[in-house]
Backbone as CSV, one residue per row, in Angstrom:
resi,resn,N_x,N_y,N_z,CA_x,CA_y,CA_z,C_x,C_y,C_z
1,MET,-23.020,56.497,28.664,-22.999,57.648,27.791,-24.017,58.669,28.288
2,ASP,-23.611,59.891,28.251,-24.501,60.953,28.686,-25.442,61.326,27.535
3,THR,-26.723,61.166,27.760,-27.720,61.501,26.735,-28.582,62.678,27.159
4,SER,-28.094,63.466,28.106,-28.840,64.646,28.544,-29.093,65.567,27.359
5,GLY,-30.335,65.959,27.194,-30.696,66.875,26.127,-30.805,66.245,24.754
6,ARG,-30.618,64.934,24.658,-30.712,64.267,23.363,-32.162,63.892,23.095
7,HIS,-32.482,63.695,21.836,-33.818,63.260,21.442,-34.094,61.895,22.079
8,PRO,-35.343,61.632,22.466,-35.664,60.346,23.108,-35.256,59.123,22.278
9,SER,-35.374,59.187,20.965,-34.988,58.022,20.160,-33.479,57.794,20.210
10,THR,-32.713,58.858,20.290,-31.261,58.726,20.423,-30.922,58.143,21.792
11,ALA,-31.499,58.706,22.822,-31.240,58.227,24.180,-31.641,56.764,24.345
12,HIS,-32.717,56.371,23.699,-33.207,55.000,23.820,-32.223,53.997,23.226
13,ILE,-31.737,54.262,22.039,-30.876,53.280,21.379,-29.471,53.236,21.965
14,VAL,-28.993,54.362,22.471,-27.630,54.436,23.002,-27.429,53.489,24.177
15,ARG,-28.448,53.232,24.929,-28.285,52.363,26.109,-27.857,50.945,25.741
16,TYR,-28.123,50.532,24.506,-27.752,49.184,24.074,-26.268,49.043,23.742
17,PHE,-25.535,50.139,23.822,-24.097,50.069,23.581,-23.304,49.885,24.864
18,GLU,-23.965,49.811,26.011,-23.264,49.534,27.265,-22.689,48.118,27.188
19,TYR,-21.563,47.904,27.807,-20.884,46.610,27.681,-20.326,46.062,28.992
20,GLU,-20.368,46.844,30.060,-19.742,46.420,31.309,-20.337,45.137,31.882
21,HIS,-21.575,44.818,31.531,-22.245,43.641,32.071,-21.828,42.349,31.365
22,LEU,-21.103,42.477,30.268,-20.721,41.314,29.467,-19.453,40.655,30.011
23,PRO,-19.258,39.378,29.697,-17.980,38.738,30.037,-16.824,39.463,29.334
24,ALA,-15.639,39.340,29.875,-14.480,40.108,29.393,-14.224,39.929,27.900
25,ASP,-14.324,38.706,27.374,-14.022,38.493,25.956,-15.043,39.184,25.052
26,LEU,-16.285,39.292,25.509,-17.302,39.991,24.732,-17.196,41.501,24.912
27,GLN,-16.721,41.933,26.070,-16.508,43.366,26.299,-15.508,43.931,25.298
28,THR,-14.483,43.158,24.997,-13.453,43.608,24.067,-14.051,43.964,22.713
29,VAL,-14.965,43.145,22.238,-15.619,43.387,20.954,-16.634,44.517,21.085
30,SER,-17.466,44.446,22.069,-18.558,45.398,22.230,-18.053,46.818,22.488
31,ARG,-16.929,46.942,23.186,-16.381,48.255,23.519,-16.056,49.064,22.260
32,LEU,-15.616,48.401,21.222,-15.305,49.094,19.964,-16.524,49.830,19.426
33,PHE,-17.670,49.197,19.497,-18.910,49.789,18.997,-19.410,50.885,19.932
34,HIS,-19.241,50.672,21.228,-19.585,51.695,22.212,-18.811,52.971,21.930
35,ASP,-17.513,52.808,21.703,-16.661,53.973,21.485,-17.037,54.709,20.202
36,LEU,-17.357,53.972,19.155,-17.780,54.615,17.910,-19.126,55.313,18.094
37,ALA,-20.041,54.692,18.793,-21.329,55.335,19.071,-21.108,56.639,19.830
38,GLN,-20.191,56.630,20.789,-19.889,57.852,21.532,-19.318,58.923,20.617
39,GLU,-18.446,58.539,19.715,-17.886,59.492,18.745,-18.987,60.115,17.898
40,LEU,-19.924,59.298,17.449,-21.033,59.812,16.646,-21.870,60.800,17.447
41,LEU,-22.125,60.477,18.706,-22.880,61.394,19.561,-22.144,62.716,19.767
42,ASP,-20.832,62.637,19.843,-20.038,63.848,20.035,-20.007,64.723,18.783
43,LEU,-20.101,64.091,17.623,-19.939,64.812,16.359,-21.234,65.286,15.713
44,LEU,-22.322,64.552,15.937,-23.534,64.774,15.149,-24.709,65.226,16.007
45,PRO,-25.540,66.085,15.442,-26.773,66.464,16.144,-27.823,65.367,15.978
46,ASP,-28.819,65.399,16.839,-29.931,64.459,16.703,-30.607,64.667,15.362
47,SER,-30.920,63.560,14.730,-31.622,63.590,13.453,-32.063,62.164,13.134
48,PRO,-32.987,62.020,12.202,-33.360,60.666,11.785,-32.155,59.876,11.254
49,GLU,-31.215,60.570,10.612,-30.045,59.876,10.073,-29.116,59.388,11.180
50,LEU,-28.978,60.157,12.246,-28.175,59.686,13.377,-28.815,58.453,13.995
51,THR,-30.109,58.497,14.178,-30.804,57.335,14.738,-30.615,56.108,13.847
52,ALA,-30.723,56.296,12.533,-30.525,55.180,11.601,-29.088,54.665,11.684
53,ALA,-28.128,55.567,11.771,-26.729,55.154,11.869,-26.491,54.354,13.150
54,LEU,-27.031,54.820,14.256,-26.873,54.101,15.518,-27.564,52.740,15.471
55,ARG,-28.708,52.680,14.846,-29.412,51.401,14.739,-28.591,50.395,13.937
56,ARG,-28.019,50.839,12.844,-27.205,49.938,12.022,-25.907,49.562,12.737
57,LEU,-25.340,50.494,13.471,-24.155,50.188,14.264,-24.487,49.152,15.337
58,LEU,-25.658,49.268,15.927,-26.101,48.288,16.914,-26.260,46.905,16.282
59,GLU,-26.810,46.854,15.088,-26.941,45.580,14.376,-25.564,44.974,14.124
60,ALA,-24.610,45.800,13.712,-23.249,45.318,13.474,-22.610,44.814,14.765
61,LYS,-22.835,45.541,15.862,-22.291,45.115,17.152,-22.847,43.756,17.542
62,ASP,-24.151,43.585,17.378,-24.768,42.305,17.723,-24.163,41.169,16.907
63,CYS,-23.928,41.404,15.623,-23.309,40.386,14.765,-21.890,40.066,15.232
64,ALA,-21.117,41.087,15.553,-19.742,40.875,15.996,-19.686,40.119,17.320
65,VAL,-20.576,40.450,18.237,-20.615,39.746,19.521,-21.005,38.284,19.294
66,ARG,-21.977,38.043,18.423,-22.348,36.651,18.122,-21.196,35.903,17.460
67,ALA,-20.438,36.569,16.587,-19.276,35.933,15.963,-18.250,35.541,17.021
68,ARG,-18.060,36.414,18.012,-17.134,36.103,19.100,-17.653,34.924,19.921
69,LEU,-18.949,34.899,20.166,-19.533,33.762,20.883,-19.334,32.470,20.109
70,ASP,-19.573,32.503,18.814,-19.394,31.313,17.985,-17.958,30.820,18.051
71,ALA,-17.010,31.755,17.998,-15.597,31.383,18.054,-15.248,30.718,19.385
72,SER,-15.827,31.206,20.469,-15.516,30.621,21.771,-16.176,29.258,21.943
73,TRP,-17.332,29.057,21.306,-17.984,27.743,21.389,-17.249,26.694,20.563
74,GLU,-16.626,27.146,19.480,-15.924,26.207,18.616,-14.569,25.806,19.193
75,GLY,-14.133,26.559,20.201,-12.926,26.203,20.905,-11.718,26.862,20.372
């Protein structure tokens, strides 16, 4: 994601939405959150509320990825 000209707190959190380094089954889940984060960046200006929204979206992404991991471990 291009964070040129974005506030440092926005640029910092956005990097955690990258997903290419993950295994394919986790990429499928993580990509959904990446795409939504990109939409938010396209629509909203930097603000404390954007940072809070991205942080909560990141928390949700982490939960979803862990749920996918749990499902794959259970077989």
